[in-house]
N, C-alpha and C positions, 0 to 999 in steps of 0.2 A: 455416432454414439450419442445417446441421450444425455441430458444434463445431469440427471440423477446418477446414471452410471458413471459419468465423468467424476462427479463428486465422490462417489464411493471409491473410485480408482485413486483419486487424490488422497483420500483418507487412508487407504490401504498402503500407499507408497510413501506416506509421510515418514520422515526420519525421526519425528518427534511423536511418541505415542500419545502424549498429552492426556493421559488418564490418571486418575488418582483412585486408589482402592477406597471403597467405602468402609467405614469402621466395621470390623467383624467379618469382612470378606477376605478371601485369599487373593493373591496376585492374579490367579487365573480367572477370578470373577470381577475384575476391574470394570467400572462403569464409566462410559464416555460421558463427559459433561457436555451436553448438546448446546450448540451455539443458538441463540435466538435472533430473530429478525431485529428486535429492538436493540440488541447489542451491536449488530452490524450498522444500523442507522446511527447510533451514538458514536461508533468507531469512525464512520465516514465524517461526521461533523467534527470530531476531534482532529482527524487527519487534516481536514481543510483549515482548521484553526492553526494547526502546526505550520502549514505552508505559509499562511499569512504572517505568523509570528517570525519565521525565518527572515522574511522580507522586511519586517519592522526592525528587527535587530540589525540587519544590514544597513538600513536607511539611517539608523541612529549611530552608525559607526562602531557598533559593539561587536562582540565575537560571534559572528554569524556561522562560522564553521562549527563552533560548539553547539549552537542552536540546531543546525542541520544534522549533526551527529546524534544529538539527543532525539531528534525526530525519527531518524532511521532506526535507532536502537529501540525506540518505543513502538514503532508501527510495523517494522519489517522483521522477518524471521531469519536474518543472516546469521544470528548467533546460535541457532538451533538446527539449521539445515539449509537446503537449497532454496533459493528465491529466483523465480523467473520474472524479470522486470524488463519491460519494453517501454522506454520513455517516449513521449510524444515527439520531442524535437531531437531525435537521434537517427542518423542515417549511416554514418561511417561505422560507429560502434553501436549497433542497434540494440544490443541486449546487455544488461548490467547484472551479472550474476555474482558480483562481489559488493561488499560494503563500500569499498573505495570507488567503484564505478557508479554506485547510487549517489554517493556524496558529491562526486564530480558533476553529475547531472544537476543536482540541486543547487550547487554553488559555483561551479566552474573552477578554472585555475589548475587543473591537473593535466600535465603535458601528455599523458597517455590517452586523453580524451580531448583533443584540440577543438572539437566542434562545440563543446559545452560552454555556454555563456552564463549558466546558472539560472535554471528555471525558477527556483524559489526566491531568488533575490531580484526578481523583475521590478518591483514587488507587486503583490496582489493585496486587495483589501477585503476580498470575500471569495468563498468557494461555495457554490450551490450545487446540490446533487439532485438529479432526476433519475431514479432507478427504473429501468425497464422491468427488472425483476430481481428477486433474491431467492436463491434455492439453498435450503439447509439440508444437509445429510450428516447427522451426528456431529462430529467434531470438525466438519468442513462447511463453509458457507461460500457460495458464489454470488457475485452481484455483477450486473451489467447495466449500463445506461449512459447518460451524458452528464458531465459536470461542467460548470461555468466558472471561469476565473475572472474576477473583476480587477482590471488594472488600476493601480494607485493613481495613474495620471488622469483618471476619469474617462477613459475610453470605453467602448462597448465590451461587455463580457466576451471572453474567448471560449468558444464551445469546443469541447473535447469529448470523444467517446472513450469509455473505459470498460475493462473487465478486471475484476478482482477476485481472488480466492483467499480465504482466511482459514486459519486453523488455530486451535488453542494450544499454547505451550504448557510446559509442566507447571508453571506458576498460575495457570488459569487465564492468562492474558491472550487476547486475540492478536495474531500476527499475520501480516500479508506474506503469502507464499507465491502468489502470482499477481502481477500488476501489468496490465497492457493498456496503453493510452494511444489514441490515434485521432487525427483530425478527421472530420466527416468527409466522406467521398464527395468530390466535386467533378461532375462529368465534363 
Protein backbone atom coordinates (compact mmCIF):
# COMPACT_ATOMS: atom_id res chain seq x y z
CA UNK A 1 0.00 0.00 0.00
CA UNK A 2 1.43 3.41 -0.91
CA UNK A 3 2.08 6.03 1.74
CA UNK A 4 -0.52 8.42 0.33
CA UNK A 5 -3.12 5.64 0.27
CA UNK A 6 -2.20 4.80 3.87
CA UNK A 7 -2.59 8.46 4.86
CA UNK A 8 -5.99 8.62 3.17
CA UNK A 9 -7.03 5.42 4.96
CA UNK A 10 -5.96 6.86 8.32
CA UNK A 11 -7.92 10.04 7.66
CA UNK A 12 -11.01 8.07 6.62
CA UNK A 13 -10.83 5.81 9.69
CA UNK A 14 -10.18 8.57 12.20
CA UNK A 15 -12.65 8.70 15.08
CA UNK A 16 -12.19 12.49 15.14
CA UNK A 17 -13.37 14.29 12.02
CA UNK A 18 -11.32 17.38 12.97
CA UNK A 19 -13.09 19.64 10.54
CA UNK A 20 -14.70 22.94 11.22
CA UNK A 21 -17.38 24.40 8.96
CA UNK A 22 -16.31 27.57 7.22
CA UNK A 23 -18.65 30.49 7.89
CA UNK A 24 -21.58 30.35 5.50
CA UNK A 25 -21.14 26.66 4.69
CA UNK A 26 -23.37 23.83 5.81
CA UNK A 27 -22.08 20.83 7.74
CA UNK A 28 -22.07 18.85 4.46
CA UNK A 29 -19.55 21.35 3.05
CA UNK A 30 -17.02 21.20 5.88
CA UNK A 31 -13.45 21.99 4.92
CA UNK A 32 -10.52 19.98 6.26
CA UNK A 33 -7.81 22.21 7.69
CA UNK A 34 -4.76 20.68 6.02
CA UNK A 35 -1.71 20.03 8.16
CA UNK A 36 1.48 21.69 6.94
CA UNK A 37 5.02 20.34 7.02
CA UNK A 38 6.04 23.38 9.08
CA UNK A 39 3.47 22.41 11.72
CA UNK A 40 4.85 18.86 11.84
CA UNK A 41 8.42 20.14 12.28
CA UNK A 42 7.34 22.54 15.05
CA UNK A 43 5.36 19.74 16.69
CA UNK A 44 8.41 17.46 16.65
CA UNK A 45 10.57 20.15 18.24
CA UNK A 46 7.97 20.75 20.97
CA UNK A 47 7.55 17.01 21.60
CA UNK A 48 11.33 16.69 22.12
CA UNK A 49 11.36 19.69 24.46
CA UNK A 50 8.55 18.04 26.41
CA UNK A 51 10.58 14.85 26.88
CA UNK A 52 13.54 16.91 28.10
CA UNK A 53 11.23 18.84 30.45
CA UNK A 54 9.90 15.66 32.09
CA UNK A 55 13.47 14.60 32.90
CA UNK A 56 14.30 18.05 34.28
CA UNK A 57 11.25 17.99 36.54
CA UNK A 58 12.21 14.50 37.73
CA UNK A 59 15.84 15.56 38.39
CA UNK A 60 14.64 18.54 40.43
CA UNK A 61 12.48 16.28 42.62
CA UNK A 62 9.29 17.92 41.41
CA UNK A 63 6.02 16.37 40.17
CA UNK A 64 7.26 14.51 37.09
CA UNK A 65 4.05 12.46 36.86
CA UNK A 66 2.11 15.68 36.30
CA UNK A 67 4.68 16.83 33.73
CA UNK A 68 4.41 13.51 31.86
CA UNK A 69 0.60 13.56 32.02
CA UNK A 70 0.58 17.08 30.57
CA UNK A 71 2.96 15.92 27.82
CA UNK A 72 0.72 13.00 26.85
CA UNK A 73 -2.42 15.17 26.96
CA UNK A 74 -0.78 17.80 24.77
CA UNK A 75 0.76 15.53 22.15
CA UNK A 76 -1.24 12.28 22.00
CA UNK A 77 -4.84 11.75 20.89
CA UNK A 78 -5.94 9.39 23.68
CA UNK A 79 -8.73 11.81 24.61
CA UNK A 80 -10.31 11.73 21.14
CA UNK A 81 -9.82 8.18 19.89
CA UNK A 82 -7.39 5.34 19.36
CA UNK A 83 -3.63 5.78 19.54
CA UNK A 84 -1.22 3.15 18.25
CA UNK A 85 1.95 3.52 20.36
CA UNK A 86 4.92 1.14 20.11
CA UNK A 87 7.61 2.41 22.52
CA UNK A 88 11.28 1.72 21.89
CA UNK A 89 12.05 -0.09 25.15
CA UNK A 90 9.01 -2.35 25.44
CA UNK A 91 9.06 -6.07 24.78
CA UNK A 92 6.61 -7.63 27.25
CA UNK A 93 3.80 -5.11 26.78
CA UNK A 94 4.89 -3.92 23.34
CA UNK A 95 1.95 -1.67 22.54
CA UNK A 96 0.45 1.13 24.63
CA UNK A 97 -3.10 1.84 23.52
CA UNK A 98 -4.10 3.62 26.73
CA UNK A 99 -3.07 6.82 28.47
CA UNK A 100 -1.97 4.77 31.49
CA UNK A 101 0.27 2.58 29.33
CA UNK A 102 1.92 5.62 27.76
CA UNK A 103 2.38 7.28 31.17
CA UNK A 104 4.01 4.13 32.53
CA UNK A 105 6.41 4.04 29.61
CA UNK A 106 7.48 7.64 30.17
CA UNK A 107 7.85 7.53 33.97
CA UNK A 108 7.70 3.87 35.11
CA UNK A 109 6.23 2.73 38.41
CA UNK A 110 3.09 1.00 37.13
CA UNK A 111 2.80 -2.63 38.28
CA UNK A 112 0.88 -3.50 35.12
CA UNK A 113 4.04 -2.65 33.12
CA UNK A 114 6.93 -4.01 35.23
CA UNK A 115 9.51 -3.58 32.45
CA UNK A 116 9.08 0.22 32.39
CA UNK A 117 11.94 2.17 33.94
CA UNK A 118 10.70 5.55 32.75
CA UNK A 119 12.10 6.53 29.37
CA UNK A 120 11.51 10.27 29.87
CA UNK A 121 13.08 10.41 33.32
CA UNK A 122 16.44 9.04 32.06
CA UNK A 123 16.91 12.15 31.77
CA UNK A 124 17.74 13.68 28.37
CA UNK A 125 19.11 17.12 27.53
CA UNK A 126 18.19 17.27 23.85
CA UNK A 127 16.20 15.54 21.12
CA UNK A 128 17.24 16.05 17.49
CA UNK A 129 15.14 14.93 14.53
CA UNK A 130 16.26 13.77 11.09
CA UNK A 131 13.19 13.22 8.96
CA UNK A 132 13.48 10.80 6.10
CA UNK A 133 10.23 12.28 4.88
CA UNK A 134 6.93 13.87 5.77
CA UNK A 135 3.78 13.00 3.82
CA UNK A 136 0.71 15.19 4.18
CA UNK A 137 -2.75 14.07 3.12
CA UNK A 138 -5.32 16.61 4.27
CA UNK A 139 -5.87 16.18 7.98
CA UNK A 140 -3.21 13.46 8.33
CA UNK A 141 0.58 13.80 8.39
CA UNK A 142 3.03 10.91 8.40
CA UNK A 143 6.70 11.28 9.29
CA UNK A 144 9.54 8.79 9.46
CA UNK A 145 13.20 9.10 10.30
CA UNK A 146 15.69 8.99 13.13
CA UNK A 147 15.72 10.97 16.33
CA UNK A 148 18.65 11.29 18.71
CA UNK A 149 18.28 11.54 22.49
CA UNK A 150 21.24 13.14 24.27
CA UNK A 151 21.69 11.69 27.79
CA UNK A 152 22.09 14.15 30.66
CA UNK A 153 25.16 12.23 31.85
CA UNK A 154 27.08 13.41 28.79
CA UNK A 155 27.08 10.13 26.90
CA UNK A 156 26.69 9.75 23.16
CA UNK A 157 23.23 10.45 21.71
CA UNK A 158 20.98 7.41 21.49
CA UNK A 159 19.77 6.79 17.93
CA UNK A 160 16.15 5.65 17.54
CA UNK A 161 14.09 5.16 14.38
CA UNK A 162 10.52 6.49 14.40
CA UNK A 163 7.22 6.56 12.54
CA UNK A 164 4.57 9.09 13.54
CA UNK A 165 1.08 9.83 12.25
CA UNK A 166 -0.65 13.03 13.29
CA UNK A 167 -4.17 14.28 12.87
CA UNK A 168 -5.84 17.54 13.84
CA UNK A 169 -8.41 17.39 16.65
CA UNK A 170 -11.61 19.46 16.87
CA UNK A 171 -9.67 22.28 18.57
CA UNK A 172 -7.27 22.44 15.63
CA UNK A 173 -4.34 20.94 17.56
CA UNK A 174 -2.09 18.24 16.12
CA UNK A 175 -2.26 14.94 17.98
CA UNK A 176 -0.24 11.76 17.60
CA UNK A 177 -2.38 8.79 16.57
CA UNK A 178 0.50 6.48 15.67
CA UNK A 179 3.96 6.42 17.31
CA UNK A 180 6.41 3.65 16.58
CA UNK A 181 9.99 3.78 17.87
CA UNK A 182 12.67 1.17 17.29
CA UNK A 183 16.40 0.76 17.68
CA UNK A 184 18.18 0.47 14.33
CA UNK A 185 18.69 -3.07 13.08
CA UNK A 186 22.08 -4.56 13.98
CA UNK A 187 23.05 -7.65 11.95
